C-alpha positions in Angstrom: 0.1 -0.1 -0.2 1.6 3.5 -0.6 1.7 6.0 1.9 -0.2 8.7 2.0 2.5 11.1 1.9 3.8 9.9 -1.6 0.2 10.3 -2.8 -0.8 13.1 -5.2 -4.0 15.4 -4.2 -6.2 13.8 -6.8 -5.0 10.1 -5.4 -5.4 11.6 -1.6 -9.4 12.9 -2.5 -10.0 9.5 -4.0 -8.7 8.2 -0.9 -10.5 10.3 1.2 -14.1 9.4 -0.3 -13.2 5.5 0.2 -12.0 5.6 4.0 -14.1 5.3 6.8 -13.8 7.6 9.9 -11.1 7.1 11.6 -7.3 8.3 12.3 -5.9 7.1 8.5 -8.5 9.6 6.8 -7.8 12.4 9.1 -4.0 11.7 8.2 -5.1 11.9 4.3 -7.0 15.1 5.0 -4.1 17.1 6.8 -2.2 15.9 3.5 -4.4 17.0 1.0 -4.1 20.2 3.3 -1.1 20.2 3.6 -0.6 19.8 -0.3 -2.9 22.3 -0.8 -1.2 25.1 1.1 1.9 24.1 -0.5 0.3 24.8 -4.2 -0.8 28.1 -3.0 2.9 28.7 -1.4 4.4 27.7 -4.8 2.0 30.1 -6.7 2.9 32.9 -4.6 6.2 32.8 -4.1 7.3 32.0 -7.8 4.9 31.0 -10.0 2.3 33.9 -9.9 5.8 36.5 -10.8 6.2 34.8 -14.3 3.6 36.7 -15.8 3.0 34.4 -18.3 1.2 36.0 -21.2 2.2 39.1 -21.3 5.6 39.0 -22.8 6.5 41.6 -25.9 6.9 38.0 -28.1 4.9 35.1 -27.9 6.4 31.8 -27.9 3.9 30.4 -30.9 4.5 33.8 -33.0 4.9 32.8 -35.9 2.8 29.2 -36.1 -0.2 28.7 -38.8 1.0 31.7 -40.5 0.6 30.8 -44.4 -2.4 28.0 -43.7 -4.9 30.2 -44.6 -8.2 32.7 -42.5 -7.3 31.0 -39.4 -3.6 32.4 -38.9 -4.9 35.1 -36.1 -6.6 32.6 -34.3 -3.7 30.2 -33.7 -1.7 32.6 -32.2 -4.7 33.6 -29.5 -5.1 30.0 -28.8 -1.3 29.6 -28.3 -1.2 32.6 -26.1 -4.3 31.8 -23.8 -2.4 28.3 -23.5 0.9 30.3 -22.6 -0.8 32.5 -20.0 -3.0 29.9 -18.1 -0.4 26.8 -18.0 0.2 27.6 -14.4 -3.4 27.8 -13.2 -4.4 24.3 -12.1 -7.7 23.2 -10.0 -5.8 22.5 -7.0 -4.6 26.0 -6.8 -7.9 27.7 -7.2 -9.6 25.5 -4.9 -6.4 26.1 -2.4 -7.4 30.0 -3.4 -10.9 29.5 -2.6 -9.9 27.7 0.8 -7.9 30.4 2.3 -10.1 33.0 1.2 -12.7 32.1 3.8 -10.4 32.5 6.6 -9.7 36.0 8.5 -6.5 38.1 7.5 -4.9 37.0 10.5 -5.4 33.4 10.4 -4.7 33.3 6.9 -1.2 34.7 7.2 -0.8 32.3 10.1 -1.5 29.3 8.0 0.5 30.3 5.0 3.5 31.7 7.9 3.5 28.1 9.4 2.9 25.8 5.8 6.0 28.1 4.7 8.7 27.3 7.2 10.1 23.8 6.8 11.5 22.2 9.3 15.6 21.8 8.6 17.1 19.2 6.8 20.3 17.3 6.9 21.9 17.7 3.9 19.4 19.9 2.4 19.2 23.9 1.8 16.5 26.2 1.3 15.3 29.4 2.2 12.5 27.9 3.6 14.2 25.4 6.1 13.7 27.3 9.6 11.9 27.1 12.3 8.7 28.6 14.1 10.8 31.0 16.3 12.6 32.0 13.3 9.6 32.5 11.0 8.0 34.8 13.5 11.0 36.5 13.8 11.3 37.2 10.1 7.5 37.7 9.3 7.2 40.9 7.6 9.9 39.9 4.8 7.9 36.1 4.4 4.4 37.7 4.1 5.8 39.9 2.0 7.0 37.3 -0.3 3.9 35.6 0.2 2.0 38.7 -1.3 1.2 40.9 1.8 2.4 44.6 1.4 3.8 45.4 4.5 0.9 47.9 6.5 -1.7 47.1 4.1 -3.4 44.8 6.5 -4.4 45.8 9.6 -3.1 42.8 11.4 -1.1 42.9 15.1 1.8 41.0 13.9 2.4 37.5 15.9 4.6 38.2 18.8 6.0 34.5 19.5 5.9 31.1 17.4 3.3 30.0 20.3 0.6 32.5 19.0 1.7 31.7 15.6 0.7 28.0 16.6 -2.6 28.8 18.1 -3.6 31.1 15.1 -2.5 28.3 12.8 -4.0 25.6 14.2 -7.3 27.4 14.4 -7.2 28.1 10.5 -6.4 24.5 9.9 -9.2 22.8 11.8 -11.3 25.0 10.0 -10.1 24.4 6.7 -9.8 21.0 7.0 -13.4 21.0 7.8 -13.7 22.4 4.6 -11.7 20.4 2.4 -13.5 17.4 4.2 -17.0 18.8 2.7 -15.5 19.6 -0.7 -14.2 15.7 -0.5 -17.6 14.5 0.2 -19.0 16.9 -2.7 -17.0 15.3 -5.1 -18.2 11.8 -3.9 
């Protein structure tokens, strides 16, 4: 049997549909939420800034020329495909779930998910403890898309306050992920 941690989101949602109430189902729900949060963080820190579809030159710029009346249409389809290639149903689902949280809980959930526990022989700017994430919260939240001072939310004073706010937000998100999985069934 495949480990839950190695499953993709589609497989995890199929597993949630089949599992009865219990510990394994809760683990699958938590994994699905972790993957959705990772999808949102990846979009906010990298994919959003690629600005696909707004370049001076289209990568499909001469395709279709000389084929007759539909020459212009081919380029429009290519531009649309290029622009929306980074969007996915999972990113849309993650954004919809997070939109139901208060600003403070949304910040806490994403900040807590952003900090990855350090792993030996690996390097990433995201590898940090929760207390290091609290110390660097202004920079991290700016990287995640919040302009400093734009949202009137008190900063997290300690890793404990971050953990508590993130736990409350995750609990409500787990409930929403469960309802989404049941609706898909």
